[in-house]
C-alpha positions, 0 to 999 in steps of 0.5 A, a space after each residue: 581446428 573449427 569447422 563453422 557450418 555455414 547457415 542453412 539457405 532458406 529454399 521457399 521461394 520469396 513472395 512475387 506480388 499478387 496480381 489483382 484479384 477481380 482478375 483484371 491485368 493491366 495492358 502491356 505497354 507501347 513496344 514496336 513490333 519493328 515488322 517490315 512493310 513494304 508497299 505494293 504500289 496499289 496505293 489504297 492497299 498500301 495506305 491501309 498498310 501503312 496505318 498498322 504503324 500505329 500500333 508500335 505506339 500502341 499498349 497492347 489492348 490498342 492494337 485490336 481496334 487499328 488491326 479491326 479498321 485496316 481488315 474493313 479497309 482492306 476488304 473494301 479495296 478487294 471489294 472494289 476489284 470486282 466494280 466494274 471500271 468506267 467506259 474510258 474514253 478511248 474504248 469501243 463503244 460499238 
């Protein structure tokens, strides 16, 4: 009998492609987040929340701008709730 020894397998992992040395990374490609957005019934809020759908078409490094803009809009909506409403025609003014 002639036993054949298998060739030794090199256990050294393959070298990965090198990352850029200057610390820069390529942004991730756009990928839908598939977050269900429900209407609140408040048109001003719903407009801002609908804008969040834009991030589904943006790479990750573009999300921050949209999130900050939506945040500013929602804060403005909340601030407007503190404003005194204008008197309505049927309000008692006496």
